N, C-alpha and C positions, 0 to 999 in steps of 0.2 A: 666662666671664672674671670674675674676682673684682672686687668693687667697690673702687675706690681710696678711700683715706682723705682726708677734707677737711682733716686737720690741717696738712699742709705748706702748702696754699693759705691757710688761716686765719693761720698764722704769717707767711707772706709778706705778707699784707694788714696785719697788725699792725706788722710791721717798716716797711712803707712809711708808715703813719700816723705812726709815731714819727719817721721821717726828715723827714716833712712838718712836724712840730712843731719839729724842730731848725732847718729852713730858715726857718720863720716867726719863730722867736725870734731868729735871727741876722740875717736880711734883712727888716727891717720896712718898707722902702720898695720900691716897684716897681723892678725891676732889668732892665737890658739892654733887651729889647723890651717889657717889661711897662708902662713909662710910656705906651706907645701903646695897648696892649690894655686895660689896667685902666680908665682913664677912659671909654673907649668902652663897655665892658661896664656900667659904673655908670650911664652915660646910658641904656642899654637897660633896665636894671633899674628906672630911674625913669620908664620909658615915654616917653623922649625919643628919637624916631627921626628927628628932623628934621636932625641934623648927623652928619657922618661925617668922622673925622680924615683929612685928605688924605695923611698919611704911611702910612696903612694900605693894604697891597697886596692883602689877602685879603677875601673876603666876610664877613658877620656871623654865620656859623653858630655860632661859639663863644659870642658874646654872647647870641644867642637861647637857646642851651642854658642859660647862666647865668640868664637871665631866667626860664626855665621852672623851674629849680631854686629860685630865690628865691621864686616865687609858690607852687609846690607845697608847699614846706617852710617857708614864712614866714621865710626867712633873708635877712639883708642881704647885699649884694654887697661885703663887705669884702675886702681883699687876701687874708687867710688862707682865707676861704671860696671865693674865686675860684680860688685855687690848688688847693683841695680838689676842685673840679670836675674839674680836669685829672688829679689823682691818681686819682680814680674811673675816669676813662678809662683810665689806666695799668693799674689793677687789672682791667679787663675783658680785657686782652690774654691772660693765661694761659687762662681758659676759652675764649676765642675761638680761640686757637691749638690748644687741645685738639680743637676741631672741624676746624680747617684741616689739621693735620698728617696725619691719615689720608686726607684727600682729595687731598693733593699727593704724598705719599711713594709710591715704587714698591712694588708688591706683593712679598712678603706684608706686610700692614700691619694695625694695630689698627683695631677698629671705632670710629667717632666716638661721642661721648656721645649717648644716646638720651633721657635724662630731665633735668629741671632739676637734680636732686641730682647726677647724674653730671657735668653741666656745671660744678657748683661743686666738683668734685673732680678738677681737672686733674692730669695726670701730671707727673713731674719735668721731662721735656723741655719741656713747654708752659710750666711755671713759669720754667725757666731762660731760654727764649727771650723770655718776657715781660719779663725783666730785662735785655734787650739794652741795653748801656750808654748809648747816646745816647737811646733811648726812655725808659729808666728815669730818666735825669737830668732831661729836660724834663718829666717827669710831676710835678715839684714846682714848676714855674713856670707862669704863666698864658700858655701858648703854644697856637697853633692846631694843632700837628703831630699830636697824638694823636687828636684828633677826626677828622682826615682819615685817619689810619692805621686806626682802628677801623672807620670806615665802609667803607673800601676792602676790608679783610679780610672784613668781613661780606658785602659784595657778592660776593667770590670764593667764600665758603662757599655762599651762596645759588645762585650760578651752577652750581657743581659738583653741586648737588642738583637742578638743573633748575628752580629757582624764579626764572624770568626777571623776573617782576613785582617780587618782593622785591629781587632784585639791582639792577634799574634804580632802584627807590626809594632803596635804600641808597647806590648810586653817586651819585644826584642829591644826596642829603644830604651826601655827602662833598665835593661841589663847593662847598657853602656854607662849608666850612672852608678848602679849597685848590682853586684852579682846575685844577691838574694832575690832580686825581682823575678828570677826564673820561677821561684816558688809561688809568687803572687800571680804569675801568668798561669800556673797550674790551677790556682784558685779560680781565676776568671774562667778557664776552660771547664772546670767542674760545674760552675753555675750554669753555663750554657748546656752542658750535658744533662743536668737535672731538668732544665726547662724542656729539652727535647724529649726526655723519657716521661715527663708528665703528660705530654700530648699523646693522643692516639697515633698509632703508626699510620703513615700516609694511606695505606691500602684499606685501613679500617675507618677512616674519617667519614662521617656521614652515614655510617651503617650501624646495624644493631650490635656489631662487635666492638664499637668504639670504646664503650665503657670497659669492656674486658681488657682492651689494649692499654687503657690508661691505668687499670688496676694493678698492673705489673709492679709499679713502683710504690712501695709503702713508705710514706714520708709524713708521719703525723706531726702535729704541733708539739713543741717541747713540753708544754704544760701537761700533756696527757701521756707522754712517752715514759715507759718504765724500762728497766734494763733488758728484758726479753724483746721488747719492741725495738730497741736500738739494734739488736742483732738481726731482727726480722727486716729492719730497714736496710741494713748493709747487705743481707742476703738477697733481698729483692733488687737492690741496686745492681749487684753482680749478675743476677739472672736476667734482668731487663736489658742490661748493657750487652750481654752476650747474645740475647735474642735479637737485638736491634743493632748489632755491631756494624753492618754495612751502612746503615743510616747515620750512625755516629761518626764513622770514618769519613763519610762524604761531607758532613757538616764541620767536623773538627780537624781535618787534616792540616790546615794552615798552622795549627799549634805545634805540629811536629817539626816544622822548619827551625824555629828558634831553639827548641829543645835539642835537636841534633847539632845545631851550631854551637850551643852552649857546651854540649858534651865534647865537641871537637876542641873548643877553647880550653876546657879543663885538661884534656889529654895533651894538648900542645904545651900548656903552661905548667902542668904537673901539680896544680893546686887551684882551688877556687880563688885564692888570694893572689894579687899581683905582687906587691912589694911588702917589705917589713913583716915577713912571715913569722919571724921569731916572736913578735908581740901579738900576733893574730892567729895563733894555732887553734883550730876548732877543738873545743873541749866540752864534755857533757856538763852543762851548767843548768841542771834541772830546777834550780831555785829561781832562775831569771823569770820564767813564766809566772811564778808566784808573786814576784815583785810587780810584774806587769798587771796582774789582776787587782792588786791593791792600788797601783797607780791609776788604772782605769776607773776604779770605784771612786777614788777621791776626786778625780777630774770631772766625772759625770754625776757627782753626788746631787746637784740641784735637780737634774732630770730623773735620776733614780728614785729620789725621795718624794717626788711630786706626781707619781703615777696614780692610777685609779685607786690603789689601796691606801694611799697616804702613808705617812711615816709610821703611825701606830699599826696600821694593817699590815704593812710590809714587815714590821718587827715581829708581829704574831706569826705570820706565815714563815718567816725565817726560823723562828724558834721551833715551829712545828716541823719544818723540814729537817732540822738538826737533832731535835730532842723530843719530837711529838709522840713517838711510840718507842717501845723497847727495841724494835728492829732498827729504827732510825738512829736511836742513841748508840747502839752497837756499831752501826755503819759509821757514825761520826767518830767514834773511838778508834775504829780500824783506820779510817782516813787520817786521823791525827797521828797515829803511830807511823803510818807510811810517810807522812810529811816530816815527822821528826827524823826518820831515817834519811829522807831526802836532804834535809837541812844538814844533817851530820856529815854525809858523804859527798854531797854535790854542791856545796857552797864554795864559790871561788872569789877570792879577794885579789883581783888583778893588780899588778904593780902600779899601773896608772891610777887606779882607784885609790890606792893607799898613799900615793905621793903627790898627785896633782891637786893642789888646794884652790884651783881656780874654778872648780866644778862644784855644784851643790851636792852631787853624789858623794864627794869627799867627806862632807860634814854629815850627810844623812847616814853614811856607813858608820862613822865614828860615834855619832850621838844618838842614833835611832836604831839602826839595824844590828850593830855589834858593839855597844858600849861595854858589854860584859860577855864573857864566853857563853853564858847561859841565855843571854838576851834573844838570840835568833830563834830559839825554840819556843819562846812565848808567843810568837806570831802565828803558830800553826792554826789555832782556832780562828784567827783573823782571816787567814787565807781561805779557809772553808766557808766562813760567813760571806766573804766577798764573792766567792764563786756562786753561792746560792742566791745572793742578791741579783746577780746578772741572770741566773737561770730563771728566776721568778719574773723578772722584767722582760725577758725575751721569750716568755712562754707562748706567745702567739706565732713565733717563727717556726718553720718546719725544721725537722731534725737534721737532715742531710747537709744543707748548706752550713748550718752551725758546726757540724762535725768537720766539714771541709775547712772552715775558718780556723777552728781549733787546731787541726792538723798542720795547716800552713803556718800558723803562729808558732807552734812548737818547733817546726822545722827551721824557722827563722831564728828563734831566740835560743833554743837549747844549745846549739854549737858555739854560741857567742860567749867568750869568757869575761867580757867587760860589761859592767853595769852602766849602760848609756841610754838615757831617756830618748835620744833621737831614734833609737831602734824601735821605740814604742809607737811612733807617730802613725804609721800605716795600719797596724792591727787595731789601734785604738779607733781611728776614723771608721774603719770597716765595721767594727763592733758597735760603735755609737750610732752609726747610720741605720742600724737595724732595730733601734729601740723606739717605741711609741713615745711621743713627747707632748706635753701640754704647753700652752702659751706661758703659763706661770713657770714651768720648768725651764723653758728656753730663756725667759727673762732672768731667772736666777743663774742660769749657766752663763749668760752674757755678763752679768755683774761679777760672777766668780772669775771668769776668764780675764775681764778687764782689771780686776784687782791683782791677779797673778801677773799679768803682762806689765802693768804699770810698776809693780814692785820689782820684778826681775830686771826690767829695762832701767829703772832708776838706779838700782844697785850696780848695774853694769856701767852706766855712764857717769854716775856721780860719786861712786865709792871705790875708786881704784886703791890698791893697797900695795905696800912694799912687801917683799918676801914672797912674791908669787913664784910658782914653779917655773923655771926657765928664765928667760931674759926679760928685763924691764919690769914695769908694774903689772900686778895681776888685776884682773877684772873678773868678778864672779858671774858665771853663766851656767846654763844647763849642761 
């Protein structure tokens, strides 16, 4: 395989540094959540660890990172340099995704980078995914999100390569940025466990019983799995895990250390949240995963629609899945009723969502999701259609890893009362990395992301407005 050129990635880095300069020139004071994060980071850079802002809900991983940067490179923790730290994290995404994509895509797939130089020459798809609009935007502000995303993705890469010690360490570091990273550490561990159970037991390798050892785990492709097969897969997982428990414990024991440490933190703190608990009470927000599936479908539309089936073929398959037979039609009606009940009883309009007009979600809620009391119910068929689109496009993926991703996404999103697109970054990247893509799809995705990023950054920099929530001028952002 020919060596990829570093020029696209170097150009991407240069563009991001230029955009960071534009942000620092236009927004000279801490904005949105930065008034909480920046002073705390500056305290850490001054080696003052005695106080912690009670409004901060997350641990100090980002501030420790800034402290290390300031000491290693003799830099002051000014606002522009603190933002630069997050931009550096953003620039790590393309090389990291270049490693992750081959590990998550169905075969046939490219080989992951093997050298440092190859890592610094990510392909176009990795660069495009690294510019995922929400992740790209917050890379120019001093926010905790990208530190958590980078650590979680690194943990998944390490887990797929069987490096449980590194995966556990990186997962633990991720928890110092965001507490929910403990869930993504569990996802990484589950992928490694599936890989172990797919292989024959050590005692059976190279013998006639190898095939029997490998047959313990039933993990069909999603495209051929029906409901009974889902249950067979889960049953086989439990059976195989119990039968090979010593082998699993020997390989996966490092994951127990951060899990026990996190449990100790929750017991000591009395909550998963550090500060501002009144505004961050875990609440069953079952509609949030529905918002996520629409968000993911819209963002990945160029790749979803340029698959082997094409737009018309995908539409026919979608209609067949939803309405193709009497049984499927009844199932769709049942799911619609369940979603209507979910929308009725588990829709949450957080006070921040209703009052903070500096976020796109403020306007999406008022003008799209809930312009009329009956409007939310109209989207039930849309949620079902979006789910089926992803199910069709991920048809070559095995069932168990997808179920693990679904479970971890639900555990992350359902307790969250606030509609916040930043919470979608990590599950979206993990979902998108598993989908087959064509050159046309990636090109369309690049154009789509470029249009969104250009528009949102232009609005943020060039269209400040009076009457923003809080102090000073408002600037519209994710």
